C-alpha positions in Angstrom: 3.7 18.1 2.1 2.7 16.0 5.1 0.7 18.9 6.6 -1.1 19.6 3.3 -2.0 15.9 2.7 -3.3 15.6 6.3 -5.4 18.8 5.9 -7.0 17.6 2.6 -7.2 13.9 3.4 -7.2 13.6 7.2 -8.2 9.9 7.2 -5.4 8.8 4.9 -2.4 7.4 6.7 0.9 8.7 5.4 3.9 6.3 5.1 7.4 7.5 4.8 10.2 5.2 3.5 13.7 6.3 2.8 16.2 3.7 1.6 19.2 3.4 3.9 17.2 5.1 6.7 19.0 3.5 9.7 20.4 6.8 10.9 17.3 8.9 10.2 14.6 7.5 12.4 14.3 10.4 14.8 14.2 12.9 11.9 11.7 10.8 10.0 9.4 10.7 13.1 9.5 14.4 13.3 7.9 14.7 9.9 4.5 13.9 11.3 3.8 10.8 9.2 1.8 7.9 10.6 4.0 5.0 9.6 7.8 4.7 8.9 9.0 2.0 6.6 12.2 0.5 7.9 15.1 -0.4 5.7 15.8 -4.2 5.7 19.1 -3.5 7.4 17.4 -2.0 10.5 16.6 -4.3 13.4 12.8 -4.1 14.2 13.4 -4.0 18.0 15.9 -1.2 17.7 13.6 0.7 15.3 10.7 0.4 17.8 13.0 1.6 20.6 14.1 4.6 18.7 10.7 5.5 17.3 8.6 4.8 20.4 5.1 3.4 20.4 3.3 6.4 19.0 4.1 5.6 15.3 3.6 2.6 13.1 6.4 0.7 11.5 6.4 -1.5 8.4 8.8 -3.4 6.2 12.2 -4.7 7.1 12.3 -8.0 5.1 15.6 -8.6 3.3 14.7 -8.3 -0.4 16.7 -11.5 -1.1 13.8 -13.4 0.6 11.6 -12.4 -2.4 13.5 -15.0 -4.4 13.1 -17.7 -1.7 10.4 -20.4 -1.7 7.2 -19.1 -0.1 7.6 -21.1 3.1 11.0 -19.4 3.7 9.6 -16.0 3.0 6.6 -16.6 5.2 8.9 -17.8 8.1 11.0 -14.6 7.8 8.0 -12.4 7.8 6.6 -14.1 10.9 10.0 -13.9 12.6 10.0 -10.1 12.1 6.4 -9.6 13.3 6.3 -7.6 16.5 
């Protein structure tokens, strides 16, 4: 699927997210996607170490923060920014 999308839409970045993906980073990277969405249980520093610098990462905010006041959510997002 990734190869087909890249062939037909080469400028479109492909993001792969698998819930509970902590043990799958290396396999996910091998799919050829441009960005991997990290599960909120995955440490961003560990994710970057495992994925290397050649691929984008996104996500990782604990979904419970979505019910927090905006300043608390903003602070958590800034804390996780690499």
